[in-house]
ROSE-4610 file (N, C-alpha, C; in Angstrom, 1 decimal, always signed):
// ROSE-4610
residu = [M/M/M/A/A/A/P/P/P/H/H/H/N/N/N/P/P/P/F/F/F/A/A/A/N/N/N/S/S/S/E/E/E/T/T/T/A/A/A/A/A/A/G/G/G/Y/Y/Y/E/E/E/A/A/A/W/W/W/Y/Y/Y/Q/Q/Q/T/T/T/V/V/V/G/G/G/C/C/C/R/R/R/A/A/A/D/D/D/Q/Q/Q/Q/Q/Q/E/E/E/K/K/K/A/A/A/L/L/L/L/L/L/K/K/K/R/R/R/L/L/L/L/L/L/N/N/N/S/S/S/F/F/F/P/P/P/L/L/L/A/A/A/E/E/E/T/T/T/L/L/L/L/L/L/D/D/D/V/V/V/G/G/G/C/C/C/G/G/G/T/T/T/G/G/G/H/H/H/F/F/F/A/A/A/R/R/R/W/W/W/F/F/F/G/G/G/E/E/E/H/H/H/G/G/G/L/L/L/Q/Q/Q/V/V/V/V/V/V/G/G/G/L/L/L/D/D/D/L/L/L/S/S/S/R/R/R/P/P/P/M/M/M/L/L/L/G/G/G/E/E/E/A/A/A/K/K/K/S/S/S/L/L/L/G/G/G/G/G/G/P/P/P/V/V/V/C/C/C/V/V/V/Q/Q/Q/G/G/G/D/D/D/A/A/A/L/L/L/R/R/R/L/L/L/P/P/P/F/F/F/L/L/L/S/S/S/R/R/R/S/S/S/F/F/F/D/D/D/L/L/L/T/T/T/A/A/A/L/L/L/I/I/I/T/T/T/T/T/T/L/L/L/E/E/E/F/F/F/L/L/L/P/P/P/N/N/N/P/P/P/F/F/F/Q/Q/Q/A/A/A/L/L/L/A/A/A/E/E/E/A/A/A/L/L/L/R/R/R/V/V/V/A/A/A/R/R/R/Q/Q/Q/G/G/G/L/L/L/I/I/I/L/L/L/G/G/G/V/V/V/L/L/L/N/N/N/A/A/A/Q/Q/Q/S/S/S/R/R/R/L/L/L/G/G/G/W/W/W/Q/Q/Q/Y/Y/Y/K/K/K/R/R/R/E/E/E/G/G/G/G/G/G/P/P/P/I/I/I/W/W/W/E/E/E/A/A/A/A/A/A/H/H/H/F/F/F/L/L/L/T/T/T/P/P/P/H/H/H/E/E/E/L/L/L/R/R/R/Q/Q/Q/M/M/M/L/L/L/R/R/R/E/E/E/S/S/S/A/A/A/G/G/G/E/E/E/E/E/E/V/V/V/K/K/K/V/V/V/F/F/F/W/W/W/R/R/R/T/T/T/A/A/A/L/L/L/W/W/W/P/P/P/H/H/H/R/R/R/P/P/P/V/V/V/S/S/S/L/L/L/P/P/P/L/L/L/P/P/P/W/W/W/G/G/G/G/G/G/F/F/F/I/I/I/G/G/G/M/M/M/A/A/A/V/V/V/K/K/K/L/L/L/S/S/S/A/A/A/V/V/V/A/A/A/R/R/R/R/R/R/E/E/E/R/R/R]
num = [1/1/1/2/2/2/3/3/3/4/4/4/5/5/5/6/6/6/7/7/7/8/8/8/9/9/9/10/10/10/11/11/11/12/12/12/13/13/13/14/14/14/15/15/15/16/16/16/17/17/17/18/18/18/19/19/19/20/20/20/21/21/21/22/22/22/23/23/23/24/24/24/25/25/25/26/26/26/27/27/27/28/28/28/29/29/29/30/30/30/31/31/31/32/32/32/33/33/33/34/34/34/35/35/35/36/36/36/37/37/37/38/38/38/39/39/39/40/40/40/41/41/41/42/42/42/43/43/43/44/44/44/45/45/45/46/46/46/47/47/47/48/48/48/49/49/49/50/50/50/51/51/51/52/52/52/53/53/53/54/54/54/55/55/55/56/56/56/57/57/57/58/58/58/59/59/59/60/60/60/61/61/61/62/62/62/63/63/63/64/64/64/65/65/65/66/66/66/67/67/67/68/68/68/69/69/69/70/70/70/71/71/71/72/72/72/73/73/73/74/74/74/75/75/75/76/76/76/77/77/77/78/78/78/79/79/79/80/80/80/81/81/81/82/82/82/83/83/83/84/84/84/85/85/85/86/86/86/87/87/87/88/88/88/89/89/89/90/90/90/91/91/91/92/92/92/93/93/93/94/94/94/95/95/95/96/96/96/97/97/97/98/98/98/99/99/99/100/100/100/101/101/101/102/102/102/103/103/103/104/104/104/105/105/105/106/106/106/107/107/107/108/108/108/109/109/109/110/110/110/111/111/111/112/112/112/113/113/113/114/114/114/115/115/115/116/116/116/117/117/117/118/118/118/119/119/119/120/120/120/121/121/121/122/122/122/123/123/123/124/124/124/125/125/125/126/126/126/127/127/127/128/128/128/129/129/129/130/130/130/131/131/131/132/132/132/133/133/133/134/134/134/135/135/135/136/136/136/137/137/137/138/138/138/139/139/139/140/140/140/141/141/141/142/142/142/143/143/143/144/144/144/145/145/145/146/146/146/147/147/147/148/148/148/149/149/149/150/150/150/151/151/151/152/152/152/153/153/153/154/154/154/155/155/155/156/156/156/157/157/157/158/158/158/159/159/159/160/160/160/161/161/161/162/162/162/163/163/163/164/164/164/165/165/165/166/166/166/167/167/167/168/168/168/169/169/169/170/170/170/171/171/171/172/172/172/173/173/173/174/174/174/175/175/175/176/176/176/177/177/177/178/178/178/179/179/179/180/180/180/181/181/181/182/182/182/183/183/183/184/184/184/185/185/185/186/186/186/187/187/187/188/188/188/189/189/189/190/190/190/191/191/191/192/192/192/193/193/193/194/194/194/195/195/195/196/196/196/197/197/197/198/198/198/199/199/199/200/200/200/201/201/201/202/202/202/203/203/203/204/204/204/205/205/205/206/206/206/207/207/207/208/208/208/209/209/209/210/210/210/211/211/211/212/212/212/213/213/213/214/214/214/215/215/215/216/216/216/217/217/217/218/218/218/219/219/219]
x = [-15.5/-14.4/-13.8/-13.3/-12.7/-11.3/-11.0/-10.0/-8.9/-7.7/-6.4/-5.6/-5.4/-4.9/-3.5/-2.4/-0.8/-0.4/-1.3/-0.7/-1.5/-2.0/-2.7/-1.7/-0.5/+0.4/+1.4/+1.7/+2.5/+4.0/+4.6/+6.0/+6.1/+5.0/+5.0/+4.8/+3.9/+3.8/+5.2/+5.8/+7.0/+8.0/+8.1/+9.3/+9.2/+7.8/+7.1/+7.9/+8.0/+8.7/+10.0/+10.9/+12.2/+12.6/+11.6/+11.5/+12.0/+11.4/+11.5/+12.7/+13.6/+14.8/+15.8/+15.8/+16.8/+16.3/+16.1/+15.9/+14.9/+14.2/+12.9/+13.3/+14.1/+14.7/+14.7/+14.8/+15.0/+13.5/+12.6/+11.3/+10.6/+10.7/+10.1/+10.3/+11.4/+11.6/+11.1/+10.8/+10.4/+8.9/+8.4/+7.1/+6.6/+7.2/+6.8/+7.2/+7.7/+8.1/+6.9/+6.3/+5.3/+3.8/+3.9/+2.6/+2.5/+3.8/+4.1/+3.2/+3.8/+3.0/+1.6/+1.2/-0.3/-0.9/-0.3/-0.9/-1.0/+0.1/+0.0/-1.3/-2.0/-3.2/-4.3/-4.3/-5.1/-4.7/-4.4/-4.0/-4.7/-5.8/-6.9/-7.1/-6.6/-6.8/-6.2/-7.3/-6.6/-6.8/-7.7/-7.8/-7.9/-7.0/-6.9/-7.1/-8.1/-8.2/-7.1/-6.4/-5.2/-5.7/-6.6/-7.1/-6.2/-6.0/-5.0/-3.6/-3.6/-2.6/-1.5/-1.6/-0.6/+0.3/+1.5/+2.4/+2.3/+1.5/+1.4/+2.5/+3.0/+3.9/+3.6/+2.9/+2.5/+1.5/+0.8/+0.1/+1.0/+2.1/+3.1/+3.6/+3.8/+4.5/+3.2/+2.1/+0.9/+1.0/+1.1/+1.0/+2.3/+3.4/+4.5/+4.2/+3.3/+2.9/+1.7/+1.4/+0.5/-1.1/-1.2/-2.6/-2.8/-4.1/-4.9/-5.2/-4.6/-4.6/-5.3/-6.1/-6.6/-6.2/-5.7/-5.4/-6.4/-6.6/-7.7/-6.9/-6.9/-6.5/-7.1/-7.5/-8.3/-7.1/-5.8/-5.1/-4.6/-4.9/-4.5/-3.1/-2.1/-0.9/+0.0/-0.6/-0.2/-0.5/-1.7/-2.0/-1.2/-1.0/+0.2/+1.3/+1.8/+3.3/+3.1/+1.8/+1.7/+1.6/+0.9/+0.6/+2.3/+3.1/+4.3/+5.4/+5.0/+6.0/+5.3/+4.4/+3.7/+3.3/+2.6/+2.3/+0.7/+0.0/-1.6/-2.2/-3.3/-4.2/-4.6/-4.6/-4.9/-6.0/-7.3/-8.2/-8.5/-9.0/-9.2/-10.7/-10.6/-11.9/-11.8/-12.5/-12.9/-13.0/-12.0/-11.8/-13.4/-13.7/-15.1/-16.5/-16.1/-17.4/-17.0/-16.3/-15.8/-16.5/-16.0/-17.0/-16.9/-17.2/-17.3/-18.7/-19.0/-20.1/-19.4/-20.6/-20.1/-19.3/-18.5/-17.9/-17.0/-16.4/-15.6/-14.6/-13.8/-12.5/-12.6/-11.2/-11.2/-10.6/-9.5/-9.1/-8.9/-9.2/-9.0/-7.7/-6.9/-5.8/-5.9/-5.4/-5.4/-3.9/-3.0/-1.4/-1.1/-1.1/-0.5/-1.8/-2.9/-4.3/-5.0/-5.4/-6.2/-6.0/-4.6/-4.1/-4.4/-4.8/-5.0/-6.2/-7.1/-8.7/-9.5/-10.2/-11.2/-12.3/-12.4/-13.4/-12.6/-11.9/-11.3/-12.1/-13.3/-14.3/-15.0/-15.5/-16.2/-15.4/-14.1/-13.3/-13.1/-13.1/-13.0/-14.4/-15.6/-16.7/-17.0/-16.3/-16.4/-15.4/-14.2/-13.4/-13.9/-14.6/-15.2/-16.3/-17.0/-18.1/-17.6/-16.6/-16.1/-15.2/-14.9/-14.0/-15.0/-14.4/-15.1/-14.4/-13.0/-12.2/-11.7/-11.1/-10.7/-9.9/-9.1/-8.6/-7.0/-6.3/-4.9/-4.6/-4.1/-4.0/-2.6/-2.1/-0.6/-0.9/-0.6/-1.0/+0.1/+0.8/+1.4/+0.9/+1.8/+1.5/+1.6/+0.5/+0.5/+1.1/+1.2/+2.0/+3.6/+3.9/+5.6/+6.5/+7.6/+8.5/+8.8/+8.4/+8.7/+7.3/+6.2/+4.8/+5.0/+5.8/+6.1/+7.2/+8.1/+9.2/+8.7/+7.8/+7.1/+6.3/+5.5/+4.6/+5.7/+6.7/+7.7/+8.2/+8.5/+9.1/+7.9/+6.6/+5.7/+6.1/+5.8/+5.6/+4.3/+4.0/+2.8/+2.1/+2.7/+2.3/+2.1/+3.0/+2.8/+1.9/+1.6/+0.8/-0.7/-0.9/-2.2/-2.6/-1.6/-1.8/-2.6/-3.1/-3.8/-3.3/-2.2/-2.2/-3.0/-2.9/-3.6/-2.9/-3.6/-3.1/-3.6/-3.0/-3.4/-5.2/-5.0/-6.2/-7.7/-7.0/-8.1/-8.4/-7.6/-7.6/-8.8/-8.2/-9.4/-10.7/-10.9/-12.0/-12.9/-12.2/-12.8/-13.5/-12.7/-13.0/-14.3/-14.3/-15.3/-16.7/-16.6/-17.9/-18.2/-17.1/-17.7/-18.1/-17.6/-18.0/-18.5/-18.4/-18.9/-18.1/-18.7/-17.9/-17.8/-17.9/-17.7/-16.1/-15.4/-13.9/-13.3/-11.8/-11.1/-9.6/-8.9/-8.0/-6.5/-5.6/-4.2/-3.4/-2.6/-1.6/-0.4/+0.7/+2.0/+2.3/+3.6/+4.0/+5.6/+5.9/+7.2/+7.9/+8.9/+9.7/+10.2/+10.6/+11.1/+12.7/+13.0/+14.4/+15.2/+16.3/+17.3/+16.8/+15.7/+15.3/+14.4/+15.0/+14.3/+13.6/+12.3/+11.6/+10.1/+9.1/+7.7/+7.2/+7.0/+6.3/+4.8/+4.2/+2.8/+2.9/+3.4/+3.4/+3.0/+2.5/+1.7/+2.7/+3.9/+4.7/+5.5/+5.6/+6.5/+5.9/+6.5/+6.2/+5.1/+4.9/+4.2/+3.3/+2.1/+0.9/+0.6/+0.7/+0.1/-0.9/-2.0/-3.3/-3.9/-4.2/-5.0/-6.5/-7.5/-8.7/-9.5/-9.8/-10.4/-11.9/-12.4/-14.0/-14.4/-15.1/-15.4/-16.4/-16.6/-17.4/-18.9/-19.4/-20.6/-20.9/-19.7/-19.8/-19.9/-19.0/-19.1/-20.4/-21.3/-22.8/-23.3/-23.2/-24.3/-24.0/-22.8/-22.6/-23.2]
y = [-1.9/-1.2/-1.7/-0.8/-0.9/-1.6/-2.6/-3.3/-2.4/-2.5/-1.7/-1.9/-0.6/-0.4/+0.2/-0.8/-0.2/+0.9/+0.8/+1.9/+3.1/+3.2/+4.6/+5.6/+4.7/+5.3/+6.4/+7.3/+8.4/+7.8/+7.4/+6.9/+5.7/+4.9/+3.5/+3.9/+4.9/+5.4/+6.0/+6.8/+7.6/+6.7/+5.6/+4.7/+3.4/+3.5/+2.2/+1.8/+3.0/+2.9/+2.5/+2.8/+2.6/+1.2/+0.1/-1.0/-1.7/-1.5/-1.7/-1.4/-0.8/+0.1/-0.8/-1.6/-2.0/-3.3/-3.8/-5.3/-6.1/-5.5/-5.7/-5.9/-5.3/-5.3/-6.6/-7.9/-9.0/-9.6/-9.2/-9.7/-8.9/-7.6/-6.9/-7.4/-7.5/-8.0/-9.6/-10.3/-11.5/-11.6/-10.7/-10.3/-9.9/-8.6/-8.2/-9.2/-9.9/-11.0/-12.1/-12.1/-13.3/-12.2/-11.3/-10.2/-9.9/-9.7/-9.6/-11.0/-12.2/-13.4/-13.3/-12.8/-12.9/-11.8/-10.6/-9.5/-10.1/-10.7/-11.5/-12.3/-12.6/-13.4/-12.3/-10.9/-10.0/-9.1/-9.7/-8.8/-7.6/-7.7/-6.5/-5.8/-5.9/-4.9/-3.6/-2.5/-1.2/-0.2/-0.8/-0.1/-1.0/-0.6/-1.4/-0.4/-1.0/-0.6/-1.5/-0.6/-0.9/-0.9/-1.8/-1.6/-2.0/-1.0/-1.1/-0.5/+0.5/+0.8/+1.4/+1.9/+2.1/+3.6/+3.6/+4.4/+4.5/+3.5/+3.5/+3.0/+2.1/+1.3/+0.3/-0.3/-1.4/-0.6/+0.3/+1.3/+2.1/+2.5/+2.8/+1.7/+0.8/-0.3/-0.6/-0.8/-1.1/-0.4/+0.9/+2.1/+2.1/+1.6/+1.6/+0.4/-0.4/-1.4/-0.9/+0.3/+0.5/+0.4/+0.4/+0.4/+1.8/+2.3/+3.3/+3.2/+3.5/+2.9/+4.1/+3.5/+4.5/+3.6/+4.4/+3.4/+3.9/+2.9/+3.3/+2.6/+3.3/+3.0/+3.8/+3.3/+3.9/+4.9/+4.8/+5.5/+6.5/+7.9/+9.0/+9.2/+8.7/+8.9/+8.2/+6.9/+6.3/+7.0/+7.7/+8.2/+9.6/+10.2/+11.4/+11.0/+9.9/+9.3/+9.2/+8.4/+8.1/+9.3/+10.4/+11.6/+12.2/+12.2/+13.1/+12.2/+10.9/+10.1/+10.0/+10.4/+10.9/+9.6/+9.6/+8.4/+8.7/+7.3/+7.3/+8.2/+8.6/+9.1/+8.0/+8.5/+7.4/+8.3/+7.5/+8.4/+7.4/+8.1/+7.4/+6.5/+5.4/+4.5/+3.4/+2.4/+1.0/+0.3/-0.8/-2.0/-2.8/-2.5/-3.4/-2.7/-1.5/-0.8/+0.1/-0.4/+0.5/+1.3/+2.9/+3.8/+4.1/+2.5/+2.8/+2.0/+2.3/+1.5/+0.2/-0.9/-2.3/-2.2/-2.9/-3.1/-1.9/-1.3/+0.2/+0.2/-1.1/-1.5/-2.8/-2.8/-4.2/-5.0/-4.6/-5.4/-4.6/-5.3/-5.1/-5.8/-5.1/-5.7/-5.7/-6.7/-6.3/-7.1/-6.5/-6.8/-6.6/-7.5/-7.7/-6.8/-7.0/-6.2/-7.0/-8.1/-9.3/-9.5/-9.7/-10.1/-9.0/-7.9/-6.7/-6.1/-6.9/-6.6/-7.4/-6.5/-7.5/-8.6/-8.2/-9.3/-9.4/-10.3/-10.6/-11.0/-11.8/-12.4/-11.2/-10.3/-9.2/-8.5/-8.1/-7.7/-8.0/-9.3/-10.2/-9.7/-10.0/-10.1/-8.5/-7.5/-6.3/-6.0/-6.6/-6.4/-7.2/-8.4/-8.7/-7.9/-7.2/-6.4/-5.4/-4.6/-3.5/-4.1/-5.6/-5.8/-6.2/-6.0/-6.4/-8.1/-8.0/-9.1/-10.0/-9.4/-10.3/-9.4/-10.2/-9.8/-10.5/-9.5/-10.1/-9.9/-11.1/-10.9/-11.2/-10.7/-11.0/-11.1/-12.2/-12.4/-13.4/-13.0/-13.7/-14.8/-15.9/-17.3/-17.7/-18.0/-18.8/-19.9/-21.0/-22.0/-22.0/-20.9/-20.8/-20.4/-20.7/-20.3/-18.9/-17.7/-16.6/-16.1/-16.6/-16.2/-16.8/-17.8/-18.2/-17.2/-16.8/-15.9/-14.2/-14.0/-12.5/-12.7/-13.5/-13.8/-14.1/-14.7/-14.8/-13.4/-12.6/-11.2/-10.4/-10.5/-9.5/-8.1/-7.2/-6.0/-5.5/-4.1/-3.8/-3.9/-4.2/-4.7/-6.1/-7.0/-8.5/-9.0/-8.3/-8.8/-8.5/-7.4/-7.1/-8.1/-8.9/-9.4/-11.0/-11.3/-12.7/-13.3/-14.0/-14.7/-15.9/-15.9/-16.9/-18.1/-19.1/-20.1/-20.1/-20.8/-20.9/-21.8/-22.6/-23.3/-22.1/-21.5/-20.6/-19.8/-18.8/-18.1/-18.5/-19.8/-20.3/-20.6/-21.2/-21.4/-20.1/-19.1/-17.7/-17.1/-17.4/-17.1/-17.9/-19.1/-19.9/-19.8/-19.3/-18.7/-17.5/-16.5/-15.4/-15.3/-16.1/-15.9/-17.3/-18.6/-20.0/-20.3/-20.6/-21.2/-20.2/-19.0/-17.6/-17.4/-18.1/-17.9/-18.8/-18.6/-19.6/-19.0/-19.3/-19.4/-19.6/-19.0/-19.5/-18.9/-19.7/-19.4/-19.9/-19.3/-19.8/-19.2/-19.3/-18.7/-18.5/-17.6/-16.8/-16.8/-16.3/-16.2/-17.4/-18.3/-19.4/-19.2/-20.2/-19.8/-20.1/-19.4/-19.4/-19.8/-19.6/-20.0/-18.8/-17.9/-16.7/-17.2/-17.9/-18.5/-18.5/-18.8/-18.9/-20.4/-21.0/-22.5/-22.8/-23.7/-24.3/-24.9/-24.8/-25.2/-24.4/-24.9/-24.1/-23.9/-23.6/-23.3/-22.1/-21.6/-20.3/-19.0/-18.2/-17.0/-16.2/-15.9/-15.0/-15.6/-15.6/-16.1/-15.1/-15.6/-14.7/-15.3/-14.7/-15.4/-14.7/-14.6/-14.5/-14.9/-14.2/-14.7/-14.0/-15.2/-14.5/-14.8/-13.6/-13.8/-14.6/-15.6/-16.0/-15.3/-15.4/-14.7/-14.7/-15.9/-16.0/-15.2/-15.0/-14.4/-12.7/-12.3/-11.0/-10.5/-11.4/-11.0/-11.2/-11.7/-11.6/-10.6/-9.8/-9.1/-7.7]
z = [+23.3/+23.0/+21.6/+20.8/+19.8/+19.7/+19.1/+18.9/+18.8/+19.3/+19.3/+17.8/+17.3/+16.3/+16.1/+16.3/+16.5/+15.4/+14.2/+13.3/+13.4/+14.1/+14.6/+15.3/+15.5/+16.5/+15.7/+15.7/+14.9/+14.8/+15.8/+15.7/+14.9/+15.0/+14.1/+13.0/+12.3/+11.0/+10.5/+11.4/+11.0/+10.6/+11.2/+10.9/+10.2/+9.9/+9.0/+7.5/+6.9/+5.4/+5.6/+6.7/+6.9/+6.7/+7.3/+7.3/+6.1/+5.1/+3.7/+3.1/+3.6/+2.9/+3.9/+5.0/+5.7/+5.9/+7.1/+7.7/+6.7/+6.3/+5.6/+3.9/+3.5/+2.0/+1.1/+1.8/+1.1/+1.3/+2.3/+2.2/+1.2/+1.2/+0.0/-1.3/-1.5/-3.0/-3.2/-2.5/-2.6/-2.5/-1.9/-1.7/-3.0/-3.3/-4.9/-5.9/-6.0/-7.1/-7.2/-5.9/-6.1/-6.2/-6.0/-6.1/-7.6/-8.3/-9.8/-10.4/-10.0/-10.6/-10.5/-9.3/-9.0/-10.1/-10.1/-10.8/-12.4/-13.0/-14.1/-14.4/-13.5/-13.8/-14.4/-14.1/-14.5/-15.8/-16.9/-18.1/-18.4/-18.1/-18.6/-17.4/-16.3/-15.2/-15.5/-15.1/-15.2/-14.1/-12.9/-11.6/-10.5/-9.5/-8.2/-6.9/-6.0/-4.8/-3.9/-3.1/-2.2/-0.8/-0.3/+1.3/+2.4/+3.3/+4.1/+3.7/+2.7/+2.1/+3.0/+4.0/+5.2/+4.5/+4.5/+3.7/+2.3/+1.9/+0.3/-0.4/+0.4/-0.1/-1.5/-1.0/-2.2/-3.2/-2.8/-3.7/-4.7/-4.5/-5.2/-6.4/-5.8/-6.9/-7.7/-7.3/-8.1/-9.5/-8.8/-9.8/-10.8/-10.4/-11.5/-12.4/-11.9/-13.0/-14.1/-14.0/-15.1/-14.3/-13.0/-12.5/-12.2/-12.4/-11.7/-10.5/-9.3/-8.0/-6.8/-6.1/-4.9/-3.5/-2.7/-1.3/-0.5/+0.4/+1.5/+2.9/+4.1/+5.3/+6.3/+7.5/+8.3/+9.4/+9.3/+10.3/+9.4/+10.2/+9.7/+9.6/+10.8/+10.7/+9.4/+9.3/+8.1/+6.9/+6.5/+5.4/+5.3/+6.4/+6.4/+5.6/+6.2/+5.6/+4.3/+3.9/+2.4/+1.5/+2.1/+1.2/+1.1/+1.9/+2.0/+1.2/+0.9/-0.1/-1.6/-1.8/-3.1/-3.7/-5.0/-5.4/-5.6/-5.5/-5.7/-4.7/-5.0/-4.1/-2.9/-1.7/-0.5/+0.4/+0.5/+1.2/+2.5/+3.8/+4.8/+4.8/+5.4/+5.2/+6.0/+6.1/+6.9/+6.1/+6.0/+5.3/+5.4/+6.5/+6.9/+6.1/+5.7/+5.1/+4.2/+2.8/+1.8/+1.1/+1.3/+0.9/-0.9/-1.4/-2.8/-3.2/-4.5/-5.0/-5.5/-5.8/-6.0/-7.2/-7.6/-8.9/-9.0/-8.3/-8.9/-9.4/-9.0/-9.5/-10.0/-11.0/-11.6/-10.4/-9.5/-8.7/-7.1/-6.2/-4.9/-4.4/-3.6/-2.9/-1.5/-0.9/+0.6/+1.1/+1.2/+1.4/+2.8/+3.8/+5.2/+5.7/+5.6/+6.1/+6.5/+6.3/+6.8/+8.3/+8.5/+9.6/+11.1/+10.8/+11.7/+11.8/+11.2/+11.1/+12.1/+12.7/+13.7/+12.9/+11.9/+11.1/+9.2/+9.5/+8.1/+7.1/+7.7/+6.7/+6.3/+7.0/+6.3/+5.3/+5.7/+4.7/+3.5/+3.7/+2.2/+1.3/+2.1/+1.5/+0.7/+1.5/+0.7/-0.2/-0.3/-1.2/-2.5/-2.1/-3.4/-4.0/-3.1/-3.5/-4.7/-4.2/-5.0/-6.3/-6.5/-7.6/-8.7/-9.9/-11.1/-11.6/-11.3/-11.9/-10.8/-9.5/-8.4/-7.8/-6.8/-5.6/-5.6/-5.2/-4.7/-3.5/-2.8/-1.2/-0.8/+0.2/+0.8/+2.2/+2.6/+4.1/+4.8/+5.9/+6.8/+7.4/+7.2/+7.4/+8.7/+9.2/+10.7/+10.9/+10.0/+9.8/+9.3/+9.5/+8.8/+10.0/+9.8/+10.9/+11.1/+9.8/+10.0/+11.0/+10.7/+11.6/+13.0/+13.3/+14.6/+15.3/+14.4/+14.9/+15.2/+14.5/+14.4/+16.5/+16.3/+17.2/+18.7/+18.7/+19.6/+20.0/+18.9/+19.2/+20.0/+19.4/+20.2/+19.9/+20.8/+20.4/+19.9/+19.7/+19.4/+18.3/+17.1/+16.1/+16.0/+16.4/+16.1/+17.3/+18.3/+19.3/+18.8/+17.8/+17.5/+16.4/+15.5/+14.5/+14.8/+13.9/+13.8/+12.5/+12.6/+11.2/+10.6/+9.5/+8.9/+8.1/+7.9/+7.2/+5.8/+4.8/+3.5/+3.6/+4.2/+4.3/+5.0/+6.0/+6.4/+5.7/+4.8/+3.7/+2.5/+2.1/+1.2/+1.8/+2.9/+3.5/+3.7/+4.1/+4.1/+2.9/+1.6/+0.6/+0.0/+0.3/+0.2/+0.5/+1.9/+2.5/+2.2/+1.5/+1.0/-0.4/-1.2/-2.6/-3.1/-2.5/-3.1/-4.0/-5.2/-6.5/-7.5/-6.8/-8.1/-8.3/-7.5/-7.4/-8.0/-8.5/-8.8/-8.1/-7.6/-6.5/-6.9/-7.1/-7.2/-6.3/-5.8/-4.5/-4.6/-3.9/-3.7/-2.2/-1.8/-0.6/-0.9/-0.3/-0.3/+1.3/+1.3/+2.2/+3.1/+2.3/+2.9/+3.2/+4.3/+4.7/+3.9/+3.6/+2.7/+1.5/+0.5/-0.5/-1.1/-2.0/-2.6/-3.6/-3.3/-4.3/-3.8/-4.6/-4.0/-4.8/-3.5/-4.0/-3.6/-4.3/-4.0/-2.9/-1.7/-0.3/+0.8/+1.7/+2.8/+3.8/+4.0/+5.0/+4.7/+3.7/+3.4/+4.4/+4.5/+5.4/+5.1/+3.6/+3.2/+1.9/+2.3/+1.4/+0.4/-1.1/-2.0/-2.7/-3.1/-3.6/-4.5/-5.8/-6.7/-6.5/-6.7/-6.4/-7.6/-8.6/-10.0/-10.1/-10.1/-10.6/-11.8/-11.9/-13.1/-14.2/-15.1/-16.2/-15.4/-15.1/-14.3/-13.1/-12.4/-11.2/-11.6/-12.4/-13.0/-13.5/-14.2/-14.5/-13.7/-12.5/-11.4/-10.4/-10.4/-9.4/-10.0]
């Protein structure tokens, strides 16, 4: 039986974008501040694949920062919302079997996507396969106060999520790519502190995964 996908629900998709404009506004600002810092690690990047783009919220933001973006999501309702909101082209596809040739994009981004996939390790391997320069990851942190609150709240979305820790994420990357990557990370969404820190307890993990020159030649 296929894992339950809470984002395949039309009502969830219709109300998803409103979260960023209301209770999620503060979180959105802090997440994007950290993502911008990660994006600065790739000054030569021109193209980006946003895996698990959903309503296109972050795909549009990446586009506003000068990147040519393609979004990908498995959910038709979420893609319908993305189309209605405009922005980059978004296509239907599986994060575990990306329908693109190897090294098709400068960057691959997965923002609050790995937590909802049945095999995040395979998704990282696929993301690395299609990237020339590296990855940008945004993941909800299992060892944060925010992660604990979301799990306590439950509901169809959070019950389906499997949050990760910075250590788990780095370990999966090592297994996926070995010594071929350099990792820079911070966490944001600290209680009462609108900053990102190199400490493992913030609610949102932001990670830049940079392929080395040797790795790029080998791929």
